[in-house]
C-alpha positions in Angstrom: 74.0 99.7 86.6 75.4 103.2 87.4 79.1 103.7 87.4 80.9 104.8 90.6 81.5 108.6 91.0 85.1 109.7 91.3 85.4 112.7 93.6 88.2 115.1 92.6 89.2 118.7 92.5 89.5 120.6 89.2 93.3 120.4 89.6 93.1 116.6 90.1 90.9 116.2 87.0 93.3 118.3 84.9 96.2 116.1 86.1 94.4 112.9 85.1 93.5 114.4 81.7 97.2 115.3 81.1 98.3 111.8 82.0 95.6 110.4 79.6 96.9 112.6 76.8 100.5 111.5 77.4 99.5 107.8 77.4 97.5 108.2 74.2 99.9 110.3 72.2 103.3 109.2 73.4 103.3 106.0 75.4 101.1 104.1 72.9 103.4 105.0 70.0 106.5 104.0 72.1 105.0 100.6 72.9 104.0 99.9 69.3 107.5 100.7 68.2 108.9 98.3 70.9 106.6 95.6 69.6 107.8 96.2 66.0 111.4 96.0 67.0 110.8 92.8 69.1 109.0 91.1 66.2 112.0 91.7 64.0 114.1 89.5 66.3 112.2 86.4 65.0 110.6 83.5 66.9 108.0 85.1 69.1 107.6 82.0 71.3 111.0 82.6 73.0 111.2 86.4 72.6 111.3 88.1 76.0 111.5 91.6 74.5 108.2 90.9 72.6 106.5 89.5 75.8 107.7 92.5 77.8 106.4 95.0 75.2 103.0 93.2 75.0 102.7 93.3 78.8 103.5 97.1 78.7 100.9 97.5 76.0 98.3 95.8 78.2 99.2 98.0 81.1 99.0 101.2 79.0 95.7 100.3 77.5 94.3 99.3 80.9 95.4 102.6 82.4 93.9 104.5 79.5 90.6 102.8 80.1 90.8 103.4 83.8 91.5 107.1 83.3 88.8 107.6 80.8 86.3 106.0 83.2 87.4 108.2 86.1 87.3 111.4 84.0 83.9 110.4 82.6 82.5 109.8 86.1 84.3 112.7 87.8 82.4 114.6 90.4 84.1 117.9 91.0 84.5 118.9 94.7 83.1 122.4 94.9 83.3 125.1 97.5 79.9 124.8 98.9 78.0 126.7 101.5 78.7 124.2 104.2 79.8 125.3 107.7 83.4 126.4 107.3 84.3 124.8 110.6 83.0 121.3 109.7 85.3 118.8 108.1 84.1 117.7 104.6 85.4 116.6 101.2 87.8 119.1 99.7 88.7 120.8 103.0 92.0 120.8 104.8 92.0 119.8 108.4 94.7 120.3 111.0 94.6 118.0 114.1 96.8 116.7 116.8 97.0 113.3 118.3 96.1 113.2 121.9 97.4 113.5 124.6 100.5 115.2 123.3 101.1 114.3 119.7 102.4 116.4 116.8 100.0 118.5 114.7 99.2 117.0 111.3 97.6 118.7 108.2 95.6 116.8 105.5 93.3 117.7 102.7 90.5 115.3 102.2 90.1 114.4 98.5 88.6 111.7 96.4 90.4 108.4 95.9 91.8 109.4 92.5 93.8 112.2 94.0 94.9 110.6 97.3 98.6 111.0 98.0 99.4 110.8 101.7 103.0 111.9 101.1 101.6 115.2 99.6 99.1 115.5 102.5 96.1 114.4 100.5 94.0 111.5 102.0 91.2 109.7 100.4 87.7 110.3 101.7 87.4 106.5 101.9 90.3 106.2 104.4 89.6 105.4 108.0 91.1 108.8 109.1 88.9 110.8 106.7 85.8 108.7 107.5 86.4 109.5 111.2 86.9 113.2 110.7 84.1 113.9 108.2 81.3 115.9 109.7 83.2 116.8 112.8 83.9 120.4 113.9 86.9 122.4 115.2 87.5 121.6 118.8 86.0 118.1 118.7 87.9 115.1 119.9 87.6 112.1 117.5 88.5 108.5 117.9 90.2 107.1 114.7 90.6 103.4 114.0 93.8 102.8 112.1 95.7 99.5 111.2 98.1 100.3 114.1 95.2 100.6 116.6 92.8 103.3 117.7 94.0 106.8 118.4 92.3 110.0 119.6 92.8 113.3 117.8 91.6 116.9 118.4 90.5 119.0 115.4 92.4 122.3 115.5 91.5 124.0 112.3 89.4 123.4 109.1 89.9 125.4 105.9 
């Protein structure tokens, strides 16, 4: 069974590597120390500090495993020779909602880097799926949880 690829930019991969390093070198030690302190309180069966520290330890270890897998299976989005006016992974697209909506600007990235508040949407999102492969000037119908909308692609970079 092959593992799923995680599409990301070099910047996104570096961010994940930094988070992984912090978890391994700092957070792990902090959690182990919390567990030691909680054990010193005595009876573990009714020790909420111990339970909380163990839950945090499970979360940290789970996140470490998740990050290691994502980094190991990273597929870096590269500047390829594709048509510069076609929407694709790694490109930024400006569009407006029709008939008279505001302009919006999003960069299409892999799921690991998606952050809509920062203008980065996942290539798996309905918006990105609808825009991928389309060109400047095209009108595109996008299915969203709030209903269908039509947008016009204004710029791709």
